[in-house]
TORKOL-4160 file (C-alpha; in steps of 0.2 Angstrom, whole numbers, padded with zeros to 4 digits, m for minus):
466
<pt num="1" X="0725" Y="0377" Z="0470"/>
<pt num="2" X="0734" Y="0384" Z="0486"/>
<pt num="3" X="0732" Y="0402" Z="0480"/>
<pt num="4" X="0714" Y="0397" Z="0474"/>
<pt num="5" X="0710" Y="0392" Z="0491"/>
<pt num="6" X="0718" Y="0406" Z="0498"/>
<pt num="7" X="0709" Y="0418" Z="0489"/>
<pt num="8" X="0691" Y="0411" Z="0492"/>
<pt num="9" X="0696" Y="0410" Z="0511"/>
<pt num="10" X="0701" Y="0429" Z="0509"/>
<pt num="11" X="0684" Y="0434" Z="0499"/>
<pt num="12" X="0674" Y="0425" Z="0513"/>
<pt num="13" X="0683" Y="0435" Z="0525"/>
<pt num="14" X="0677" Y="0451" Z="0517"/>
<pt num="15" X="0661" Y="0444" Z="0512"/>
<pt num="16" X="0659" Y="0442" Z="0531"/>
<pt num="17" X="0665" Y="0460" Z="0536"/>
<pt num="18" X="0653" Y="0468" Z="0523"/>
<pt num="19" X="0637" Y="0458" Z="0530"/>
<pt num="20" X="0643" Y="0464" Z="0548"/>
<pt num="21" X="0644" Y="0483" Z="0542"/>
<pt num="22" X="0627" Y="0483" Z="0535"/>
<pt num="23" X="0620" Y="0473" Z="0551"/>
<pt num="24" X="0628" Y="0488" Z="0560"/>
<pt num="25" X="0619" Y="0499" Z="0550"/>
<pt num="26" X="0604" Y="0490" Z="0552"/>
<pt num="27" X="0606" Y="0492" Z="0571"/>
<pt num="28" X="0609" Y="0512" Z="0569"/>
<pt num="29" X="0593" Y="0513" Z="0560"/>
<pt num="30" X="0582" Y="0503" Z="0572"/>
<pt num="31" X="0590" Y="0515" Z="0585"/>
<pt num="32" X="0590" Y="0533" Z="0578"/>
<pt num="33" X="0578" Y="0531" Z="0562"/>
<pt num="34" X="0562" Y="0536" Z="0569"/>
<pt num="35" X="0573" Y="0551" Z="0582"/>
<pt num="36" X="0576" Y="0568" Z="0573"/>
<pt num="37" X="0594" Y="0565" Z="0574"/>
<pt num="38" X="0609" Y="0571" Z="0560"/>
<pt num="39" X="0607" Y="0554" Z="0553"/>
<pt num="40" X="0588" Y="0553" Z="0551"/>
<pt num="41" X="0589" Y="0571" Z="0545"/>
<pt num="42" X="0600" Y="0566" Z="0531"/>
<pt num="43" X="0589" Y="0552" Z="0526"/>
<pt num="44" X="0574" Y="0564" Z="0523"/>
<pt num="45" X="0582" Y="0575" Z="0515"/>
<pt num="46" X="0589" Y="0562" Z="0502"/>
<pt num="47" X="0570" Y="0556" Z="0500"/>
<pt num="48" X="0563" Y="0574" Z="0497"/>
<pt num="49" X="0575" Y="0578" Z="0484"/>
<pt num="50" X="0575" Y="0562" Z="0476"/>
<pt num="51" X="0554" Y="0563" Z="0477"/>
<pt num="52" X="0555" Y="0584" Z="0471"/>
<pt num="53" X="0548" Y="0588" Z="0454"/>
<pt num="54" X="0558" Y="0604" Z="0450"/>
<pt num="55" X="0557" Y="0603" Z="0431"/>
<pt num="56" X="0542" Y="0595" Z="0419"/>
<pt num="57" X="0540" Y="0594" Z="0399"/>
<pt num="58" X="0525" Y="0603" Z="0396"/>
<pt num="59" X="0518" Y="0603" Z="0377"/>
<pt num="60" X="0535" Y="0597" Z="0373"/>
<pt num="61" X="0546" Y="0610" Z="0381"/>
<pt num="62" X="0555" Y="0611" Z="0398"/>
<pt num="63" X="0546" Y="0621" Z="0412"/>
<pt num="64" X="0556" Y="0624" Z="0430"/>
<pt num="65" X="0542" Y="0636" Z="0434"/>
<pt num="66" X="0534" Y="0629" Z="0450"/>
<pt num="67" X="0517" Y="0637" Z="0447"/>
<pt num="68" X="0516" Y="0632" Z="0428"/>
<pt num="69" X="0521" Y="0614" Z="0435"/>
<pt num="70" X="0507" Y="0612" Z="0448"/>
<pt num="71" X="0495" Y="0621" Z="0436"/>
<pt num="72" X="0500" Y="0606" Z="0424"/>
<pt num="73" X="0498" Y="0592" Z="0435"/>
<pt num="74" X="0482" Y="0599" Z="0444"/>
<pt num="75" X="0474" Y="0600" Z="0425"/>
<pt num="76" X="0478" Y="0584" Z="0419"/>
<pt num="77" X="0472" Y="0575" Z="0433"/>
<pt num="78" X="0456" Y="0586" Z="0434"/>
<pt num="79" X="0454" Y="0578" Z="0415"/>
<pt num="80" X="0460" Y="0563" Z="0418"/>
<pt num="81" X="0445" Y="0560" Z="0434"/>
<pt num="82" X="0432" Y="0568" Z="0425"/>
<pt num="83" X="0419" Y="0560" Z="0414"/>
<pt num="84" X="0420" Y="0565" Z="0396"/>
<pt num="85" X="0409" Y="0573" Z="0388"/>
<pt num="86" X="0407" Y="0563" Z="0371"/>
<pt num="87" X="0397" Y="0551" Z="0367"/>
<pt num="88" X="0396" Y="0532" Z="0373"/>
<pt num="89" X="0382" Y="0519" Z="0372"/>
<pt num="90" X="0370" Y="0521" Z="0385"/>
<pt num="91" X="0362" Y="0506" Z="0389"/>
<pt num="92" X="0352" Y="0510" Z="0405"/>
<pt num="93" X="0340" Y="0520" Z="0392"/>
<pt num="94" X="0336" Y="0506" Z="0382"/>
<pt num="95" X="0320" Y="0501" Z="0386"/>
<pt num="96" X="0321" Y="0485" Z="0372"/>
<pt num="97" X="0338" Y="0481" Z="0383"/>
<pt num="98" X="0335" Y="0462" Z="0389"/>
<pt num="99" X="0335" Y="0459" Z="0406"/>
<pt num="100" X="0351" Y="0452" Z="0413"/>
<pt num="101" X="0343" Y="0433" Z="0416"/>
<pt num="102" X="0340" Y="0431" Z="0399"/>
<pt num="103" X="0358" Y="0434" Z="0395"/>
<pt num="104" X="0362" Y="0421" Z="0408"/>
<pt num="105" X="0371" Y="0436" Z="0418"/>
<pt num="106" X="0374" Y="0426" Z="0436"/>
<pt num="107" X="0364" Y="0434" Z="0450"/>
<pt num="108" X="0366" Y="0432" Z="0470"/>
<pt num="109" X="0352" Y="0425" Z="0478"/>
<pt num="110" X="0339" Y="0434" Z="0491"/>
<pt num="111" X="0351" Y="0424" Z="0504"/>
<pt num="112" X="0366" Y="0432" Z="0500"/>
<pt num="113" X="0359" Y="0449" Z="0498"/>
<pt num="114" X="0354" Y="0451" Z="0515"/>
<pt num="115" X="0369" Y="0441" Z="0522"/>
<pt num="116" X="0380" Y="0453" Z="0511"/>
<pt num="117" X="0368" Y="0470" Z="0518"/>
<pt num="118" X="0369" Y="0462" Z="0536"/>
<pt num="119" X="0376" Y="0476" Z="0551"/>
<pt num="120" X="0394" Y="0475" Z="0553"/>
<pt num="121" X="0399" Y="0466" Z="0569"/>
<pt num="122" X="0414" Y="0472" Z="0579"/>
<pt num="123" X="0422" Y="0456" Z="0577"/>
<pt num="124" X="0422" Y="0459" Z="0558"/>
<pt num="125" X="0430" Y="0476" Z="0561"/>
<pt num="126" X="0443" Y="0468" Z="0572"/>
<pt num="127" X="0449" Y="0455" Z="0558"/>
<pt num="128" X="0448" Y="0469" Z="0546"/>
<pt num="129" X="0462" Y="0478" Z="0555"/>
<pt num="130" X="0473" Y="0463" Z="0557"/>
<pt num="131" X="0473" Y="0463" Z="0536"/>
<pt num="132" X="0481" Y="0477" Z="0537"/>
<pt num="133" X="0498" Y="0483" Z="0536"/>
<pt num="134" X="0500" Y="0497" Z="0549"/>
<pt num="135" X="0514" Y="0506" Z="0543"/>
<pt num="136" X="0509" Y="0512" Z="0526"/>
<pt num="137" X="0506" Y="0530" Z="0522"/>
<pt num="138" X="0491" Y="0539" Z="0532"/>
<pt num="139" X="0479" Y="0549" Z="0520"/>
<pt num="140" X="0472" Y="0568" Z="0523"/>
<pt num="141" X="0467" Y="0562" Z="0542"/>
<pt num="142" X="0485" Y="0559" Z="0547"/>
<pt num="143" X="0482" Y="0541" Z="0555"/>
<pt num="144" X="0490" Y="0526" Z="0549"/>
<pt num="145" X="0481" Y="0509" Z="0554"/>
<pt num="146" X="0494" Y="0505" Z="0565"/>
<pt num="147" X="0485" Y="0520" Z="0576"/>
<pt num="148" X="0468" Y="0510" Z="0574"/>
<pt num="149" X="0476" Y="0493" Z="0579"/>
<pt num="150" X="0486" Y="0500" Z="0594"/>
<pt num="151" X="0472" Y="0512" Z="0601"/>
<pt num="152" X="0459" Y="0499" Z="0596"/>
<pt num="153" X="0453" Y="0500" Z="0615"/>
<pt num="154" X="0451" Y="0518" Z="0616"/>
<pt num="155" X="0444" Y="0522" Z="0600"/>
<pt num="156" X="0431" Y="0508" Z="0596"/>
<pt num="157" X="0415" Y="0516" Z="0601"/>
<pt num="158" X="0417" Y="0531" Z="0590"/>
<pt num="159" X="0423" Y="0521" Z="0574"/>
<pt num="160" X="0410" Y="0507" Z="0576"/>
<pt num="161" X="0396" Y="0522" Z="0579"/>
<pt num="162" X="0404" Y="0529" Z="0562"/>
<pt num="163" X="0403" Y="0512" Z="0554"/>
<pt num="164" X="0384" Y="0509" Z="0560"/>
<pt num="165" X="0379" Y="0526" Z="0554"/>
<pt num="166" X="0385" Y="0522" Z="0537"/>
<pt num="167" X="0377" Y="0506" Z="0538"/>
<pt num="168" X="0359" Y="0513" Z="0542"/>
<pt num="169" X="0360" Y="0529" Z="0533"/>
<pt num="170" X="0373" Y="0524" Z="0518"/>
<pt num="171" X="0383" Y="0539" Z="0520"/>
<pt num="172" X="0395" Y="0546" Z="0531"/>
<pt num="173" X="0406" Y="0563" Z="0533"/>
<pt num="174" X="0412" Y="0569" Z="0516"/>
<pt num="175" X="0428" Y="0574" Z="0524"/>
<pt num="176" X="0432" Y="0555" Z="0526"/>
<pt num="177" X="0433" Y="0552" Z="0507"/>
<pt num="178" X="0446" Y="0565" Z="0505"/>
<pt num="179" X="0461" Y="0557" Z="0496"/>
<pt num="180" X="0477" Y="0563" Z="0493"/>
<pt num="181" X="0485" Y="0559" Z="0476"/>
<pt num="182" X="0504" Y="0558" Z="0477"/>
<pt num="183" X="0516" Y="0556" Z="0464"/>
<pt num="184" X="0531" Y="0545" Z="0464"/>
<pt num="185" X="0545" Y="0546" Z="0452"/>
<pt num="186" X="0548" Y="0530" Z="0442"/>
<pt num="187" X="0566" Y="0533" Z="0439"/>
<pt num="188" X="0579" Y="0544" Z="0446"/>
<pt num="189" X="0578" Y="0560" Z="0434"/>
<pt num="190" X="0560" Y="0559" Z="0430"/>
<pt num="191" X="0551" Y="0573" Z="0418"/>
<pt num="192" X="0538" Y="0570" Z="0410"/>
<pt num="193" X="0519" Y="0565" Z="0418"/>
<pt num="194" X="0523" Y="0546" Z="0411"/>
<pt num="195" X="0540" Y="0546" Z="0423"/>
<pt num="196" X="0528" Y="0547" Z="0439"/>
<pt num="197" X="0516" Y="0534" Z="0447"/>
<pt num="198" X="0500" Y="0542" Z="0457"/>
<pt num="199" X="0498" Y="0535" Z="0472"/>
<pt num="200" X="0482" Y="0537" Z="0481"/>
<pt num="201" X="0482" Y="0541" Z="0500"/>
<pt num="202" X="0466" Y="0537" Z="0509"/>
<pt num="203" X="0460" Y="0542" Z="0527"/>
<pt num="204" X="0458" Y="0527" Z="0538"/>
<pt num="205" X="0438" Y="0528" Z="0540"/>
<pt num="206" X="0437" Y="0524" Z="0523"/>
<pt num="207" X="0448" Y="0511" Z="0521"/>
<pt num="208" X="0440" Y="0500" Z="0535"/>
<pt num="209" X="0423" Y="0503" Z="0529"/>
<pt num="210" X="0430" Y="0499" Z="0510"/>
<pt num="211" X="0439" Y="0485" Z="0517"/>
<pt num="212" X="0424" Y="0477" Z="0525"/>
<pt num="213" X="0413" Y="0479" Z="0508"/>
<pt num="214" X="0428" Y="0470" Z="0499"/>
<pt num="215" X="0429" Y="0457" Z="0511"/>
<pt num="216" X="0410" Y="0453" Z="0508"/>
<pt num="217" X="0411" Y="0456" Z="0489"/>
<pt num="218" X="0424" Y="0443" Z="0485"/>
<pt num="219" X="0413" Y="0428" Z="0493"/>
<pt num="220" X="0404" Y="0430" Z="0477"/>
<pt num="221" X="0414" Y="0439" Z="0464"/>
<pt num="222" X="0420" Y="0421" Z="0457"/>
<pt num="223" X="0405" Y="0415" Z="0450"/>
<pt num="224" X="0398" Y="0434" Z="0444"/>
<pt num="225" X="0414" Y="0438" Z="0434"/>
<pt num="226" X="0415" Y="0429" Z="0418"/>
<pt num="227" X="0429" Y="0417" Z="0417"/>
<pt num="228" X="0436" Y="0425" Z="0404"/>
<pt num="229" X="0443" Y="0439" Z="0416"/>
<pt num="230" X="0458" Y="0432" Z="0424"/>
<pt num="231" X="0466" Y="0443" Z="0433"/>
<pt num="232" X="0465" Y="0453" Z="0450"/>
<pt num="233" X="0454" Y="0437" Z="0455"/>
<pt num="234" X="0458" Y="0423" Z="0468"/>
<pt num="235" X="0460" Y="0408" Z="0461"/>
<pt num="236" X="0463" Y="0414" Z="0444"/>
<pt num="237" X="0480" Y="0419" Z="0435"/>
<pt num="238" X="0484" Y="0431" Z="0423"/>
<pt num="239" X="0496" Y="0421" Z="0414"/>
<pt num="240" X="0482" Y="0410" Z="0407"/>
<pt num="241" X="0478" Y="0423" Z="0397"/>
<pt num="242" X="0496" Y="0423" Z="0389"/>
<pt num="243" X="0496" Y="0405" Z="0388"/>
<pt num="244" X="0477" Y="0404" Z="0379"/>
<pt num="245" X="0481" Y="0419" Z="0367"/>
<pt num="246" X="0495" Y="0412" Z="0360"/>
<pt num="247" X="0487" Y="0394" Z="0357"/>
<pt num="248" X="0474" Y="0403" Z="0350"/>
<pt num="249" X="0483" Y="0414" Z="0337"/>
<pt num="250" X="0494" Y="0397" Z="0334"/>
<pt num="251" X="0477" Y="0388" Z="0329"/>
<pt num="252" X="0471" Y="0404" Z="0318"/>
<pt num="253" X="0488" Y="0404" Z="0307"/>
<pt num="254" X="0490" Y="0386" Z="0305"/>
<pt num="255" X="0471" Y="0384" Z="0299"/>
<pt num="256" X="0474" Y="0398" Z="0290"/>
<pt num="257" X="0459" Y="0408" Z="0297"/>
<pt num="258" X="0458" Y="0425" Z="0294"/>
<pt num="259" X="0456" Y="0437" Z="0310"/>
<pt num="260" X="0459" Y="0453" Z="0319"/>
<pt num="261" X="0467" Y="0454" Z="0336"/>
<pt num="262" X="0464" Y="0469" Z="0346"/>
<pt num="263" X="0475" Y="0474" Z="0357"/>
<pt num="264" X="0468" Y="0490" Z="0369"/>
<pt num="265" X="0478" Y="0501" Z="0380"/>
<pt num="266" X="0464" Y="0504" Z="0393"/>
<pt num="267" X="0469" Y="0520" Z="0404"/>
<pt num="268" X="0463" Y="0523" Z="0420"/>
<pt num="269" X="0448" Y="0509" Z="0418"/>
<pt num="270" X="0442" Y="0514" Z="0435"/>
<pt num="271" X="0441" Y="0533" Z="0434"/>
<pt num="272" X="0431" Y="0533" Z="0415"/>
<pt num="273" X="0418" Y="0519" Z="0419"/>
<pt num="274" X="0401" Y="0528" Z="0418"/>
<pt num="275" X="0396" Y="0527" Z="0434"/>
<pt num="276" X="0375" Y="0525" Z="0431"/>
<pt num="277" X="0381" Y="0510" Z="0421"/>
<pt num="278" X="0390" Y="0500" Z="0435"/>
<pt num="279" X="0374" Y="0504" Z="0448"/>
<pt num="280" X="0362" Y="0497" Z="0435"/>
<pt num="281" X="0373" Y="0480" Z="0433"/>
<pt num="282" X="0374" Y="0478" Z="0452"/>
<pt num="283" X="0355" Y="0479" Z="0454"/>
<pt num="284" X="0352" Y="0467" Z="0437"/>
<pt num="285" X="0365" Y="0456" Z="0447"/>
<pt num="286" X="0356" Y="0454" Z="0461"/>
<pt num="287" X="0362" Y="0467" Z="0474"/>
<pt num="288" X="0352" Y="0476" Z="0484"/>
<pt num="289" X="0345" Y="0495" Z="0486"/>
<pt num="290" X="0357" Y="0497" Z="0502"/>
<pt num="291" X="0375" Y="0489" Z="0492"/>
<pt num="292" X="0372" Y="0499" Z="0478"/>
<pt num="293" X="0370" Y="0515" Z="0487"/>
<pt num="294" X="0386" Y="0510" Z="0498"/>
<pt num="295" X="0395" Y="0508" Z="0482"/>
<pt num="296" X="0386" Y="0524" Z="0475"/>
<pt num="297" X="0392" Y="0536" Z="0489"/>
<pt num="298" X="0411" Y="0528" Z="0489"/>
<pt num="299" X="0414" Y="0532" Z="0470"/>
<pt num="300" X="0404" Y="0550" Z="0468"/>
<pt num="301" X="0408" Y="0558" Z="0483"/>
<pt num="302" X="0427" Y="0556" Z="0485"/>
<pt num="303" X="0438" Y="0573" Z="0483"/>
<pt num="304" X="0456" Y="0572" Z="0476"/>
<pt num="305" X="0471" Y="0583" Z="0481"/>
<pt num="306" X="0488" Y="0582" Z="0472"/>
<pt num="307" X="0502" Y="0581" Z="0483"/>
<pt num="308" X="0516" Y="0591" Z="0473"/>
<pt num="309" X="0533" Y="0593" Z="0483"/>
<pt num="310" X="0526" Y="0591" Z="0499"/>
<pt num="311" X="0509" Y="0604" Z="0496"/>
<pt num="312" X="0494" Y="0598" Z="0491"/>
<pt num="313" X="0482" Y="0606" Z="0476"/>
<pt num="314" X="0465" Y="0603" Z="0473"/>
<pt num="315" X="0457" Y="0593" Z="0462"/>
<pt num="316" X="0444" Y="0528" Z="0392"/>
<pt num="317" X="0451" Y="0516" Z="0381"/>
<pt num="318" X="0467" Y="0526" Z="0374"/>
<pt num="319" X="0465" Y="0521" Z="0355"/>
<pt num="320" X="0482" Y="0531" Z="0350"/>
<pt num="321" X="0490" Y="0518" Z="0360"/>
<pt num="322" X="0480" Y="0502" Z="0355"/>
<pt num="323" X="0484" Y="0491" Z="0340"/>
<pt num="324" X="0476" Y="0481" Z="0329"/>
<pt num="325" X="0484" Y="0464" Z="0323"/>
<pt num="326" X="0479" Y="0455" Z="0308"/>
<pt num="327" X="0479" Y="0436" Z="0306"/>
<pt num="328" X="0483" Y="0430" Z="0291"/>
<pt num="329" X="0476" Y="0439" Z="0277"/>
<pt num="330" X="0463" Y="0451" Z="0282"/>
<pt num="331" X="0455" Y="0466" Z="0268"/>
<pt num="332" X="0455" Y="0483" Z="0274"/>
<pt num="333" X="0463" Y="0482" Z="0289"/>
<pt num="334" X="0471" Y="0503" Z="0287"/>
<pt num="335" X="0454" Y="0509" Z="0284"/>
<pt num="336" X="0446" Y="0499" Z="0300"/>
<pt num="337" X="0461" Y="0506" Z="0311"/>
<pt num="338" X="0457" Y="0523" Z="0304"/>
<pt num="339" X="0440" Y="0523" Z="0308"/>
<pt num="340" X="0445" Y="0518" Z="0326"/>
<pt num="341" X="0459" Y="0528" Z="0328"/>
<pt num="342" X="0473" Y="0516" Z="0332"/>
<pt num="343" X="0487" Y="0507" Z="0323"/>
<pt num="344" X="0490" Y="0492" Z="0312"/>
<pt num="345" X="0505" Y="0483" Z="0319"/>
<pt num="346" X="0511" Y="0464" Z="0316"/>
<pt num="347" X="0514" Y="0448" Z="0325"/>
<pt num="348" X="0524" Y="0444" Z="0333"/>
<pt num="349" X="0523" Y="0454" Z="0347"/>
<pt num="350" X="0521" Y="0455" Z="0368"/>
<pt num="351" X="0506" Y="0452" Z="0379"/>
<pt num="352" X="0507" Y="0453" Z="0398"/>
<pt num="353" X="0527" Y="0454" Z="0394"/>
<pt num="354" X="0529" Y="0438" Z="0385"/>
<pt num="355" X="0530" Y="0436" Z="0366"/>
<pt num="356" X="0513" Y="0433" Z="0357"/>
<pt num="357" X="0512" Y="0423" Z="0340"/>
<pt num="358" X="0530" Y="0422" Z="0338"/>
<pt num="359" X="0537" Y="0406" Z="0328"/>
<pt num="360" X="0545" Y="0393" Z="0337"/>
<pt num="361" X="0561" Y="0394" Z="0328"/>
<pt num="362" X="0561" Y="0414" Z="0332"/>
<pt num="363" X="0560" Y="0408" Z="0351"/>
<pt num="364" X="0572" Y="0394" Z="0349"/>
<pt num="365" X="0584" Y="0406" Z="0342"/>
<pt num="366" X="0582" Y="0422" Z="0354"/>
<pt num="367" X="0587" Y="0407" Z="0368"/>
<pt num="368" X="0602" Y="0403" Z="0360"/>
<pt num="369" X="0608" Y="0421" Z="0357"/>
<pt num="370" X="0622" Y="0427" Z="0370"/>
<pt num="371" X="0638" Y="0419" Z="0380"/>
<pt num="372" X="0639" Y="0416" Z="0397"/>
<pt num="373" X="0651" Y="0428" Z="0404"/>
<pt num="374" X="0650" Y="0420" Z="0422"/>
<pt num="375" X="0653" Y="0400" Z="0425"/>
<pt num="376" X="0637" Y="0398" Z="0432"/>
<pt num="377" X="0640" Y="0382" Z="0441"/>
<pt num="378" X="0651" Y="0392" Z="0452"/>
<pt num="379" X="0640" Y="0408" Z="0454"/>
<pt num="380" X="0625" Y="0399" Z="0459"/>
<pt num="381" X="0634" Y="0390" Z="0472"/>
<pt num="382" X="0630" Y="0397" Z="0492"/>
<pt num="383" X="0639" Y="0409" Z="0498"/>
<pt num="384" X="0646" Y="0397" Z="0510"/>
<pt num="385" X="0655" Y="0386" Z="0495"/>
<pt num="386" X="0661" Y="0400" Z="0488"/>
<pt num="387" X="0646" Y="0406" Z="0477"/>
<pt num="388" X="0637" Y="0421" Z="0475"/>
<pt num="389" X="0620" Y="0413" Z="0482"/>
<pt num="390" X="0611" Y="0417" Z="0465"/>
<pt num="391" X="0597" Y="0406" Z="0462"/>
<pt num="392" X="0598" Y="0393" Z="0449"/>
<pt num="393" X="0585" Y="0400" Z="0436"/>
<pt num="394" X="0586" Y="0383" Z="0425"/>
<pt num="395" X="0578" Y="0375" Z="0441"/>
<pt num="396" X="0565" Y="0388" Z="0444"/>
<pt num="397" X="0559" Y="0388" Z="0425"/>
<pt num="398" X="0559" Y="0368" Z="0425"/>
<pt num="399" X="0548" Y="0370" Z="0443"/>
<pt num="400" X="0536" Y="0383" Z="0435"/>
<pt num="401" X="0533" Y="0373" Z="0421"/>
<pt num="402" X="0528" Y="0358" Z="0431"/>
<pt num="403" X="0516" Y="0370" Z="0441"/>
<pt num="404" X="0506" Y="0370" Z="0423"/>
<pt num="405" X="0507" Y="0352" Z="0424"/>
<pt num="406" X="0499" Y="0351" Z="0440"/>
<pt num="407" X="0486" Y="0363" Z="0436"/>
<pt num="408" X="0482" Y="0354" Z="0421"/>
<pt num="409" X="0479" Y="0338" Z="0431"/>
<pt num="410" X="0468" Y="0350" Z="0445"/>
<pt num="411" X="0459" Y="0364" Z="0437"/>
<pt num="412" X="0449" Y="0353" Z="0425"/>
<pt num="413" X="0436" Y="0366" Z="0422"/>
<pt num="414" X="0445" Y="0382" Z="0420"/>
<pt num="415" X="0445" Y="0388" Z="0402"/>
<pt num="416" X="0462" Y="0388" Z="0398"/>
<pt num="417" X="0463" Y="0370" Z="0403"/>
<pt num="418" X="0448" Y="0365" Z="0393"/>
<pt num="419" X="0456" Y="0374" Z="0377"/>
<pt num="420" X="0471" Y="0367" Z="0379"/>
<pt num="421" X="0462" Y="0347" Z="0381"/>
<pt num="422" X="0452" Y="0353" Z="0367"/>
<pt num="423" X="0466" Y="0357" Z="0354"/>
<pt num="424" X="0478" Y="0343" Z="0358"/>
<pt num="425" X="0465" Y="0329" Z="0365"/>
<pt num="426" X="0468" Y="0321" Z="0382"/>
<pt num="427" X="0477" Y="0305" Z="0387"/>
<pt num="428" X="0470" Y="0298" Z="0403"/>
<pt num="429" X="0463" Y="0313" Z="0406"/>
<pt num="430" X="0478" Y="0319" Z="0416"/>
<pt num="431" X="0488" Y="0325" Z="0402"/>
<pt num="432" X="0486" Y="0329" Z="0383"/>
<pt num="433" X="0493" Y="0319" Z="0369"/>
<pt num="434" X="0511" Y="0321" Z="0365"/>
<pt num="435" X="0514" Y="0338" Z="0354"/>
<pt num="436" X="0526" Y="0333" Z="0340"/>
<pt num="437" X="0531" Y="0342" Z="0323"/>
<pt num="438" X="0524" Y="0358" Z="0318"/>
<pt num="439" X="0508" Y="0356" Z="0327"/>
<pt num="440" X="0505" Y="0368" Z="0342"/>
<pt num="441" X="0515" Y="0383" Z="0348"/>
<pt num="442" X="0530" Y="0383" Z="0359"/>
<pt num="443" X="0521" Y="0386" Z="0375"/>
<pt num="444" X="0513" Y="0372" Z="0377"/>
<pt num="445" X="0526" Y="0362" Z="0370"/>
<pt num="446" X="0538" Y="0367" Z="0384"/>
<pt num="447" X="0528" Y="0362" Z="0396"/>
<pt num="448" X="0523" Y="0345" Z="0388"/>
<pt num="449" X="0539" Y="0339" Z="0385"/>
<pt num="450" X="0541" Y="0339" Z="0406"/>
<pt num="451" X="0528" Y="0327" Z="0408"/>
<pt num="452" X="0540" Y="0312" Z="0407"/>
<pt num="453" X="0548" Y="0317" Z="0422"/>
<pt num="454" X="0533" Y="0325" Z="0431"/>
<pt num="455" X="0524" Y="0309" Z="0431"/>
<pt num="456" X="0538" Y="0299" Z="0440"/>
<pt num="457" X="0537" Y="0312" Z="0455"/>
<pt num="458" X="0519" Y="0310" Z="0457"/>
<pt num="459" X="0510" Y="0295" Z="0467"/>
<pt num="460" X="0492" Y="0294" Z="0469"/>
<pt num="461" X="0485" Y="0288" Z="0487"/>
<pt num="462" X="0468" Y="0282" Z="0491"/>
<pt num="463" X="0460" Y="0288" Z="0505"/>
<pt num="464" X="0442" Y="0293" Z="0514"/>
<pt num="465" X="0433" Y="0309" Z="0511"/>
<pt num="466" X="0420" Y="0312" Z="0522"/>
């Protein structure tokens, strides 16, 4: 015990020395990071070396020719950002197409339309600037958002004049809509296009005007977009889709109802939209002519330049990566897949990084696999107590499961909650009936088991609602 205590003291001393060393490095960075010193040059050289594209796999063969690499990347992104010539339905031209009102598509009111198209005020622009991270990479104009914040009193008249002209004329200088596309390697030694992540570097004025429109759009988006769309919207969570998918597959399998699960790989959806259809949908949803013209200008006048090793070069559903999953017995699956040009796959699979269609026993076996090579009781202790300060993932998992229970109590109108309540039945309107035996899938079972302990932590207070 004495030796153990001595080792712990030495370990704590070493940890403090390491912390002190990194703190001194951070001070050095703060002092010299932005100065043209040897320290800064080493950092910049290291970053440049890591991001340099010095070789690329083209048509299955490695190329180190800079000219060939530039031509290949430019050609790839030109095709990616260009409307393909292949036929696709053009519902705008169909005279028999029923209006959106008949199809129960929500519309904004006349008052909302006028509110969204009102002139942009200086207060609104200042608020938008506060939402930006000032140190993000700049676009072709060379100005970060920090410049607009710090120099606002000097440049505000010019900025507001540009915004006012855009509001009135529905256009602005096309050079402001120029965009750099930087290719960031996802891993060290990247040599295939899939190993690079394209990042758009947009000019400052474009960002400001786009953010003004986005903030107004957010007010009405929640009720315009169907409840089946669960990502990228306020008060909706993408994990709801994973829970729903598992419960739907479970119901189909256990009721022996045949069906087909389509897993589509949507590749660069925003760059493959037929823009005329988008403008028609906006009009049918009640957006005014001015608003539609704003959006049209933003998406139809952009010019891309791809940054390759520091220099810039001018500038659909992916069926091959998509799969059809038969649920129970489905005839002629291969023929259907061949017609669509996709593959036939089988459950279980993964959806949004979570298991989909796996049997309860398979999930239990996976959880039991492996051995703990460390003593977690000590690892999760704080560093002051001799541990590593690693988060207790068991407690973290419990808290996340209990969050689902809290959401079930509060979100009585959401799609996932209505489905779970219909499938399992309600108990006092706060939770579902218990899930016993083989009924139900492991996801909601694991959540429902937490209710007994969770219920002891919840209290009700009667208050005045004015």
